[in-house]
N, C-alpha and C positions, 0 to 999 in steps of 0.2 A: 287463551286459546292454545291447545296443545297441537303443535304441528307435526308431531311424530306419527308415523304410520305403524299401525299394529296389524299383525297377521293372525288369522284364525281360520279354522275349517269352516267351509260354507255349509249352510243348511238350505233346503229347498226354498224357504222363504226369502233367501238372499238372491234368488235367480233374477228377479226384475232389476235390481240395482246392478248386478254384474252385467246383465244385458245392456243396460244404459251406458255403462262404462265402455263395453266392447264397441257398440255402435258409434258412440261419440269419438272414440279413439280411431276407429277405421275411417270415419268421415273426415277427421282432421289430418291424420298421418298419411292417409293414402290418396288424398286429393292430388290429382295430376298423374297418379300411377294407375288408377282404375277409372273407367268412364264414370262421369258424374251420375248417369242414370243408374248404374249399379250401386253406387254409394247411397244415393237417395232411396233406393229400393230396400236397403237394409231395414229390417223391422225389429224394433225392441220386443214386440210381442212374440215374434217367431224365435228370436234369440233367447228370450226368457223361457219359453217352452223347452228349447234345446238344453239350456243350462239347468233347468229344474230336473229334467230326465238324467242328465249327466251327473248331477250332484246326488240324486237318489241312487245311482249305480256306483258311487264312490265306495271303494273298499271291497268291491265284488270283482276282483281281478281287473280293475279299471282304474282310471286316473283318480287321484285325490284332488279335490278342488278346494281352493281357499280364496280369500279375498283380503285386501288391505283397506283399512279405513282410518280416518282421522276425524275427530269430533263427530262420530256417528254417521259419517258420510262415506260411502264406498268410493274409493279412488283408484283401485286396481283389482285385477283378477289374476289368478294363477292356476295352472293345472299341470299335474305331473303324471306321466305314465307309470 
């Protein structure tokens, strides 16, 4: 098993995996900082739609979006203005 994280530019097909990482990260890292009801309401489907649109706009005077993966599993997301 290769534990190194590789980075590459995201494609619209990566949006669901990026959304899962975002929602899981927020629910874990922000517990106690935001109301539980807010964290529970975070939707992978809504975030996936957001990331798909964002990725499709990449390179059009907008953020470049990438993701990190290890063993074909998305483990991080990044976006730069």
